[in-house]
MARBA-3410 file (N, C-alpha, C, O; in Angstrom, 1 decimal):
118
6.5,10.7,11.7,5.6,9.8,11.3,6.3,8.3,11.0,7.5,8.1,10.6 ~ 5.5,7.5,11.4,6.1,5.9,11.3,4.8,5.4,10.5,3.7,5.9,10.5 ~ 5.3,4.3,9.7,4.3,3.6,8.9,5.1,2.4,8.9,6.3,2.3,8.7 ~ 4.1,1.2,9.1,4.5,-0.1,9.2,3.4,-1.1,8.6,2.2,-1.1,8.8 ~ 4.1,-1.7,7.8,3.5,-2.7,6.9,3.3,-4.0,7.5,4.0,-4.4,8.4
2.3,-4.8,7.1,2.1,-6.2,7.4,1.3,-6.7,6.3,0.7,-6.1,5.4 ~ 1.3,-8.1,6.4,0.1,-8.9,5.7,0.8,-9.5,4.6,0.3,-10.5,4.1 ~ 2.2,-9.2,4.1,2.7,-9.9,3.0,3.0,-11.4,3.3,3.1,-11.8,4.5 ~ 3.2,-12.2,2.2,3.5,-13.3,2.2,3.6,-14.3,1.0,4.0,-13.7,-0.1 ~ 3.4,-15.4,0.8,3.5,-16.2,-0.4,2.0,-16.7,-0.6,1.2,-17.2,0.3
1.7,-16.7,-1.9,0.5,-16.9,-2.5,0.4,-17.7,-3.8,1.4,-17.5,-4.6 ~ -0.4,-18.5,-4.2,-0.1,-19.2,-5.6,-1.1,-18.1,-6.4,-2.0,-17.5,-5.9 ~ -0.5,-18.2,-7.8,-1.4,-17.4,-8.7,-2.6,-17.4,-8.9,-3.1,-18.5,-9.0 ~ -3.3,-16.5,-9.0,-4.8,-16.4,-8.9,-5.2,-16.1,-7.5,-6.4,-15.9,-7.4 ~ -4.3,-16.1,-6.4,-4.9,-16.0,-5.0,-4.8,-14.6,-4.6,-4.3,-13.7,-5.3
-5.3,-14.4,-3.4,-5.4,-13.1,-3.0,-4.6,-13.0,-1.5,-4.3,-14.0,-0.8 ~ -4.3,-11.5,-1.2,-3.7,-11.0,0.1,-4.0,-9.8,0.5,-4.2,-8.9,-0.4 ~ -4.0,-9.6,1.6,-4.4,-8.2,2.1,-3.3,-7.5,2.7,-2.9,-8.1,3.7 ~ -2.7,-6.4,2.4,-1.7,-5.8,3.4,-2.4,-4.6,4.0,-3.4,-3.9,3.6 ~ -1.6,-4.5,5.1,-1.9,-3.4,5.8,-1.0,-2.4,6.5,-0.1,-2.8,7.1
-1.1,-1.1,6.5,-0.1,-0.3,7.1,-0.7,0.7,8.0,-1.6,1.5,7.7 ~ 0.0,0.6,9.2,-0.5,1.3,10.5,0.4,2.6,10.3,1.5,2.6,9.7 ~ -0.3,3.7,10.8,0.4,5.1,10.6,0.3,5.5,11.9,-0.8,5.4,12.5 ~ 1.6,6.3,12.7,1.3,6.9,13.6,2.3,8.2,13.7,3.0,8.5,12.7 ~ 2.3,9.1,14.7,3.5,10.2,14.6,3.1,11.5,14.2,4.0,12.3,14.1
1.8,11.7,14.0,1.3,12.8,13.3,1.2,13.9,14.3,0.1,14.2,14.8 ~ 2.3,14.7,14.8,2.5,15.3,15.9,1.6,16.5,15.8,1.1,16.9,16.9 ~ 1.3,17.2,14.7,0.8,18.4,14.8,-0.4,18.5,13.6,-0.9,19.5,12.9 ~ -0.8,17.1,13.6,-2.2,17.0,12.5,-2.7,15.5,12.8,-2.4,14.7,13.7 ~ -3.5,15.3,11.9,-4.1,13.8,12.0,-3.9,13.2,11.0,-3.6,13.8,10.1
-4.0,11.8,10.8,-3.9,10.8,9.8,-4.9,11.3,8.7,-4.6,11.2,7.5 ~ -6.2,11.8,9.1,-7.2,12.1,8.1,-6.7,13.4,7.1,-7.5,13.7,6.2 ~ -5.6,13.9,7.3,-5.1,15.2,6.8,-4.2,14.7,5.4,-3.8,15.5,4.6 ~ -4.0,13.3,5.3,-3.2,13.0,4.4,-3.5,12.0,3.3,-4.3,11.0,3.6 ~ -3.0,12.1,2.3,-3.3,11.0,1.3,-2.5,9.9,1.4,-1.4,10.2,1.8
-2.8,8.6,1.3,-1.9,7.4,1.6,-1.8,6.7,0.2,-2.6,6.8,-0.7 ~ -0.6,6.1,0.1,-0.4,5.5,-1.3,0.4,4.1,-1.1,1.0,4.0,0.0 ~ 0.5,3.3,-1.9,0.9,1.9,-2.0,2.0,2.0,-3.1,1.8,2.4,-4.3 ~ 3.3,1.6,-2.7,4.2,1.3,-3.8,4.8,0.0,-3.7,5.0,-0.7,-2.6 ~ 5.2,-0.5,-5.0,6.2,-1.7,-4.8,7.4,-1.7,-5.6,7.7,-0.9,-6.4
8.1,-2.7,-5.2,9.4,-2.6,-5.9,9.6,-4.3,-6.3,9.7,-5.2,-5.5 ~ 9.5,-4.4,-7.7,9.9,-5.6,-8.2,11.4,-5.7,-8.5,12.1,-4.8,-9.0 ~ 11.9,-6.9,-8.2,13.3,-7.2,-8.4,13.7,-6.7,-9.8,13.1,-7.1,-10.8 ~ 14.8,-5.9,-9.8,15.3,-5.5,-11.1,14.7,-4.2,-11.6,15.2,-3.7,-12.6 ~ 13.7,-3.7,-11.0,12.9,-2.5,-11.4,12.8,-1.4,-10.5,12.8,-1.8,-9.3
12.5,0.0,-10.8,12.5,0.8,-9.8,11.1,0.6,-9.2,10.0,0.1,-9.6 ~ 11.3,1.2,-8.0,9.9,1.3,-7.4,9.0,2.0,-7.9,9.2,3.1,-8.4 ~ 7.6,1.5,-8.0,6.4,1.8,-8.7,5.2,2.2,-8.1,4.8,1.4,-7.2 ~ 4.5,3.2,-8.3,3.3,3.5,-7.5,2.3,2.6,-8.0,2.3,2.3,-9.2 ~ 1.4,2.1,-7.1,0.4,1.0,-7.1,-0.9,1.9,-6.9,-1.7,2.0,-7.9
-1.2,2.5,-5.7,-2.4,3.2,-5.6,-2.5,4.1,-4.8,-1.7,3.9,-3.8 ~ -3.3,5.1,-4.7,-3.4,6.2,-3.8,-5.1,6.3,-3.3,-6.1,6.0,-4.0 ~ -5.1,6.9,-2.0,-6.4,7.3,-1.6,-6.5,8.5,-1.0,-5.5,9.0,-0.4 ~ -7.4,9.0,-1.1,-7.6,10.5,-0.8,-7.8,10.5,0.9,-7.9,9.5,1.6 ~ -7.9,11.7,1.3,-7.7,11.9,2.6,-9.1,11.2,3.3,-9.0,10.2,4.0
-10.1,11.6,3.1,-11.4,10.7,3.4,-11.6,9.4,2.7,-12.6,8.7,3.1 ~ -10.8,8.9,1.9,-11.2,7.9,1.3,-12.4,7.8,0.3,-13.0,6.8,0.1 ~ -12.7,9.0,-0.3,-13.7,9.0,-1.2,-13.1,8.7,-2.4,-13.9,8.2,-3.2 ~ -11.9,8.9,-2.9,-11.4,8.8,-4.1,-10.3,8.2,-4.1,-9.3,8.6,-3.4 ~ -10.3,7.0,-5.0,-9.0,6.1,-5.1,-8.5,6.2,-6.7,-9.1,6.5,-7.6
-7.2,5.8,-6.7,-6.6,6.0,-8.2,-5.6,4.7,-7.9,-5.0,4.3,-6.9 ~ -5.6,4.1,-9.5,-4.9,3.0,-9.3,-3.8,2.8,-10.7,-4.0,3.3,-11.8 ~ -2.8,2.1,-10.4,-1.9,1.9,-11.6,-2.6,1.0,-12.6,-3.4,0.1,-12.2 ~ -2.4,1.3,-13.9,-3.3,0.3,-14.9,-2.9,-1.0,-14.5,-3.8,-1.8,-14.5 ~ -1.7,-1.5,-14.1,-1.4,-2.8,-14.1,-2.0,-3.7,-13.0,-1.9,-5.0,-13.0
-2.7,-2.9,-12.0,-3.3,-3.4,-10.9,-4.8,-3.1,-11.0,-5.6,-3.8,-10.3 ~ -5.2,-2.2,-11.8,-6.7,-1.7,-11.6,-7.5,-2.9,-11.9,-7.2,-3.8,-12.7 ~ -8.8,-2.8,-11.1,-9.7,-3.8,-11.0,-9.3,-5.1,-10.5,-10.1,-6.1,-10.6 ~ -8.0,-5.2,-10.0,-7.7,-6.5,-9.0,-7.2,-6.2,-7.9,-7.0,-7.2,-7.1 ~ -6.8,-4.8,-7.4,-6.4,-4.4,-6.2,-7.4,-3.4,-5.8,-8.0,-2.8,-6.7
-7.8,-3.1,-4.5,-8.3,-2.2,-3.7,-7.8,-1.6,-2.5,-7.6,-2.3,-1.5 ~ -7.6,-0.3,-2.5,-7.2,0.4,-1.6,-8.3,0.8,-0.7,-9.4,1.1,-1.2 ~ -8.2,1.0,0.7,-9.0,1.7,1.7,-8.4,1.9,2.9,-7.4,1.4,3.2 ~ -9.1,2.8,3.7,-8.5,3.4,4.8,-9.5,3.4,5.7,-10.7,3.5,5.4 ~ -9.1,3.2,7.0,-9.9,3.4,8.4,-9.2,4.4,9.1,-8.1,4.2,9.6
-9.9,5.6,9.2,-9.4,7.1,9.6,-9.6,7.1,11.5,-9.1,7.8,12.3 ~ -10.5,5.9,11.7,-10.6,5.9,13.1,-9.2,5.0,13.5,-8.5,5.3,14.5 ~ -8.9,3.9,12.7,-7.4,3.1,13.5,-6.1,3.7,12.7,-5.0,3.2,13.0 ~ -6.3,4.6,11.8,-5.1,5.0,11.2,-4.4,4.1,10.5,-3.1,4.1,10.6 ~ -5.0,3.3,9.6,-4.7,2.2,8.7,-5.1,2.4,7.4,-6.0,3.1,7.1
-4.3,2.0,6.6,-4.9,1.9,5.0,-4.2,0.4,4.5,-3.1,0.0,4.7 ~ -5.3,-0.1,3.8,-5.0,-1.6,3.5,-5.1,-1.7,1.9,-5.8,-0.9,1.3 ~ -4.4,-2.4,1.3,-4.3,-2.9,-0.2,-4.9,-4.5,-0.2,-4.3,-5.4,0.1 ~ -6.3,-4.5,-0.7,-6.6,-5.9,-1.0,-6.1,-6.2,-2.2,-6.3,-5.3,-3.0 ~ -5.5,-7.4,-2.7,-4.8,-7.7,-3.6,-5.6,-9.2,-4.2,-5.6,-10.2,-3.5
-6.2,-9.2,-5.6,-6.6,-10.6,-6.0,-6.2,-10.8,-7.3,-5.4,-10.1,-8.0 ~ -6.7,-11.7,-7.6,-6.1,-12.4,-9.1,-4.5,-12.0,-9.0,-4.0,-11.3,-9.8 ~ -4.1,-12.4,-8.2,-2.4,-12.1,-8.1,-1.6,-13.0,-9.1,-1.9,-14.2,-9.1 ~ -0.7,-12.4,-9.8,0.2,-13.2,-10.6,1.7,-13.0,-10.4,2.2,-12.2,-9.7 ~ 2.3,-13.8,-11.1,3.8,-13.8,-10.5,4.5,-12.6,-10.6,5.4,-12.2,-9.9
3.8,-11.6,-11.8,4.4,-10.4,-11.9,4.1,-9.3,-10.6,4.5,-8.1,-10.6 ~ 3.3,-9.9,-9.8,2.9,-8.8,-8.6,4.1,-9.3,-7.5,4.1,-8.7,-6.4 ~ 4.8,-10.1,-7.6,5.9,-10.5,-6.5,6.7,-9.0,-6.4,6.9,-8.2,-7.3 ~ 7.0,-9.0,-5.1,7.9,-7.8,-4.8,7.8,-7.4,-3.5,7.2,-8.1,-2.7 ~ 8.4,-6.2,-3.1,8.3,-5.6,-1.9,7.2,-4.6,-1.8,7.2,-3.8,-2.8
6.3,-4.5,-1.2,5.3,-3.6,-1.0,5.5,-2.4,0.0,6.1,-2.7,1.0 ~ 5.2,-1.1,-0.1,5.5,0.0,0.6,4.4,0.8,0.7,3.8,1.2,-0.2 ~ 4.3,1.2,1.9,3.2,2.3,2.2,4.0,3.6,2.3,5.2,3.6,2.7 ~ 3.3,4.8,1.9,4.0,5.9,1.8,3.1,7.2,2.0,1.9,7.1,1.6 ~ 3.4,8.2,2.6,2.8,9.6,2.7,3.5,10.5,2.6,4.7,10.3,2.7
3.1,11.9,2.5,3.9,13.2,2.4,3.0,13.9,3.4,1.7,13.9,3.5 ~ 4.0,14.6,4.3,3.7,15.5,5.6,4.5,16.6,5.2,5.7,16.5,4.8 ~ 4.0,17.8,5.3,4.9,19.1,5.2,6.1,18.9,4.5,7.2,19.0,5.0 ~ 5.8,18.4,3.1,6.9,18.1,1.9,8.0,17.2,2.1,9.0,17.2,1.5 ~ 7.7,16.4,3.0,8.5,15.1,3.3,7.9,13.8,3.1,6.7,13.7,3.4
8.4,13.1,2.6,8.0,11.6,2.3,8.5,10.9,3.4,9.7,10.9,3.8 ~ 7.4,9.8,3.8,7.7,8.9,4.7,7.4,7.7,4.3,6.2,7.6,3.8 ~ 8.1,6.6,4.3,8.1,5.2,4.0,8.0,4.3,5.0,8.5,4.4,6.1 ~ 7.3,3.3,4.4,7.4,2.1,5.6,8.6,1.2,5.3,9.4,1.5,4.4 ~ 8.8,0.0,6.0,9.9,-0.4,5.9,9.6,-1.6,4.7,10.5,-2.3,4.1
8.2,-1.8,4.3,7.9,-2.7,3.2,7.5,-4.1,3.7,7.8,-4.4,4.8 ~ 6.9,-4.8,3.0,6.5,-6.3,3.3,6.5,-7.0,2.0,5.8,-6.6,1.1 ~ 7.1,-7.9,1.8,7.2,-8.9,0.8,5.9,-9.8,0.4,5.1,-10.4,1.2 ~ 5.8,-9.8,-0.9,4.9,-10.7,-1.6,5.4,-11.3,-2.4,6.0,-10.8,-3.3 ~ 5.2,-12.9,-2.3,5.6,-13.7,-3.6,4.5,-14.3,-3.9,3.6,-14.7,-3.1
4.5,-14.4,-5.2,3.3,-15.3,-6.0,4.2,-16.2,-6.6,5.1,-15.8,-7.3 ~ 4.1,-17.5,-6.5,4.5,-18.4,-7.4,3.8,-19.8,-7.1,3.2,-20.1,-6.0 ~ 3.8,-20.7,-8.2,3.1,-22.0,-8.1,3.5,-23.0,-7.4,2.8,-24.0,-7.3
END
């Protein structure tokens, strides 16, 4: 399984960014079978969970720190999962990772950097 994130960049406080994660390599199954998650690693802190979306996208979960500002979504035809981020603040700066679990194995993307600064 390969996960490739994109969409990171620099933005001013209060701005928005949309991250995308493209998934491939599901040899014995399909993308639709797996929950998808976004994590982030902020400098000096452990990697933290941000959001999860269910297999068909009907259920979403968010960390308290991003609820009502971030929206996770997926396109099962394109094998992608997105994270729409709004009302960004400097505390949202970090590297954002896409993750899934297949057959008890965790798969991570390489990450995409988000920088929020004035």
